[in-house]
MARLODREN-633975 format. One record per residue (C-alpha): x, y, z. Coordinates in steps of 0.1 Angstrom, whole numbers, padded with zeros to 4 digits, always signed. Layout:
XYZ...
END
This chain:
+0038-0116+0451+0044-0128+0416+0016-0148+0401+0026-0179+0382+0009-0185+0349+0008-0220+0336+0000-0206+0301+0031-0183+0301+0061-0205+0303+0094-0187+0309+0119-0214+0302+0133-0230+0271+0118-0264+0277+0083-0247+0276+0092-0228+0245+0102-0262+0230+0065-0273+0235+0053-0241+0217+0078-0248+0189+0066-0284+0186+0029-0274+0186+0032-0244+0163+0059-0254+0139+0036-0268+0112+0012-0239+0113+0040-0213+0110+0057-0233+0082+0024-0236+0063+0017-0199+0068+0051-0189+0054+0051-0214+0026+0016-0202+0014+0031-0167+0011+0063-0174-0007+0058-0208-0024+0095-0217-0021+0104-0246+0001+0141-0238+0009+0134-0202+0016+0104-0211+0038+0127-0233+0059+0152-0205+0064+0125-0180+0073+0107-0203+0097+0140-0208+0115+0145-0171+0117+0109-0166+0130+0113-0191+0158+0147-0177+0168+0131-0143+0171+0102-0158+0191+0125-0176+0214+0145-0144+0221+0114-0125+0229+0094-0152+0246+0098-0137+0280+0078-0106+0268+0049-0127+0254+0017-0119+0272-0011-0144+0268-0036-0118+0281-0030-0097+0249-0030-0125+0223-0028-0163+0219+0007-0178+0212-0005-0186+0177-0015-0150+0170+0017-0138+0185+0037-0161+0162+0017-0151+0132+0026-0114+0139+0063-0123+0142+0060-0143+0109+0041-0115+0092+0067-0089+0102+0096-0112+0092+0080-0117+0058+0074-0080+0053+0111-0074+0061+0121-0101+0037+0099-0088+0009+0114-0053+0014+0149-0067+0012+0142-0088-0019+0118-0065-0037+0142-0063-0066+0147-0100-0068+0122-0119-0090+0127-0152-0073+0106-0143-0042+0084-0117-0058+0048-0121-0048+0032-0100-0075+0002-0114-0094+0025-0119-0123+0046-0145-0104+0051-0175-0125+0042-0209-0110+0073-0228-0102+0069-0265-0107+0078-0286-0076+0111-0303-0079+0111-0340-0088+0135-0343-0059+0111-0325-0035+0114-0344-0002+0078-0335+0006+0056-0361-0011+0025-0339-0005+0037-0316-0033+0038-0345-0058+0000-0348-0057-0016-0332-0088-0043-0317-0066-0017-0300-0043+0002-0288-0074-0030-0272-0087-0036-0256-0053-0001-0242-0054-0007-0229-0089-0038-0211-0078-0019-0197-0048+0007-0184-0072-0020-0164-0091-0031-0146-0059-0017-0114-0045+0005-0114-0014-0023-0101+0008-0047-0128-0006-0021-0155+0002-0017-0140+0036-0054-0143+0043-0055-0179+0030-0026-0187+0053-0042-0172+0084-0075-0189+0077-0065-0224+0065-0030-0229+0076-0031-0211+0110-0067-0217+0117-0072-0182+0131-0107-0169+0137-0120-0138+0120-0115-0117+0152-0079-0129+0155-0072-0121+0119-0089-0088+0123-0066-0080+0152-0035-0088+0131-0046-0069+0100-0062-0041+0121-0096-0045+0105-0129-0057+0120-0140-0094+0118-0168-0086+0094-0143-0071+0069-0123-0103+0073-0153-0124+0065-0161-0103+0034-0125-0105+0021-0126-0143+0027-0159-0146+0007-0145-0126-0022-0112-0146-0022-0130-0179-0023-0150-0167-0053-0118-0157-0070-0102-0191-0063-0132-0209-0077-0131-0187-0108-0093-0195-0112-0100-0232-0107-0132-0235-0127-0128-0260-0156-0090-0258-0155-0064-0285-0150-0029-0280-0135-0015-0276-0170-0037-0245-0176-0018-0227-0148+0017-0235-0162
END
């Protein structure tokens, strides 16, 4: 007898619900890592295509759908970074220059000076630091969930988060957006 799980949909209509509920979180996670709107849109599409193809193998007893999608997004980004490691445009090194949002940016949220300053601070962080920020603030994952993804314990996640906040405060202290450009 096959058990039916309401939390494990097997048809495309149910995946559409997952897509609808998780799109913003995945988009924000990817954007926080690469800070490039058009490339984020391409990668998020790729992530959801991969997720849809493998949705039948998703097991909610192993991880939440959000954790599962973050793992797919993380692996997709790792692959992307490997492919474009020689390209400066998507480099996530600490030396990455802040790219001013386009005046034609269709997302009004990026026209806010506060959000531009946040983007400038993110651009000064390492890839792994942006990844942690994305998991905590954009994905809303708990320390144990993040620990599962990063293969570290929840206490280590908490300590990394504490140090990262201190670093962001130091970057932000007494500076305006123009100090980051």
